[in-house]
N, C-alpha and C positions, 0 to 999 in steps of 0.2 A: 539117047545121050546118057552117058554114065559119068559119075564123079571120078576124077583122077586127083590124087594127092601128090603134091610136089614135096617129097620128104626133106628136101634141102631147106624148105621154108617152114615146114610144120614144127611147132614147139610142143605138140601133144597136149594142148589145153583141154581138149574134149568138148569144145563148143559144138562141133559137128555131131557128136553123139547126142548131146542134149537137145538139139533142135530138129534132128531127123524124126519125122513122124512115122516112119515105116516100122513095122513089126514083122520079123525081127529087124533090128536096126541095121542100116547099111554099113555103119562104121563101128570100129572098136579101136581103143588106144592100146597098142602093143609096143613094148620097148620104147616108150616115150614118143611114139609117132602114131598119127591116125592111119588106120588101114581100112581099105574097102574090103569087107568080109562077106557081104551079101549084096553084090551088085544087082542081082535079079530083083531085089526088093525096091530098088530106086524108082520113085514116081516122078522124077525130074522136076521137083518143086523149086529147086534152087536155094532152099533154106541154108544148106551147108555152105554153099558158095558165098552167099550174102553175109553169113554170120562169122565166117572165119577171119579172125583178127590178123592173121599172118598172110592172108591172100594166097593160101596154099592149096585151095581146092578149086577145080575148074570142071564144069560139065563139058564133056567132049563126045563127039560122035564115034 
């Protein structure tokens, strides 16, 4: 499963960047939206999905 960002909901707060335990981080904020830049680093912990205040991130197959 990989994180998918719904850019229509994302406000670019960066919470996903802050909570992601992976190194390098799975996310970056670019142009005021969260982007998945290192999907291969995702450990499927769900922290990004749980912490997103905009409900803009979903783990999908």
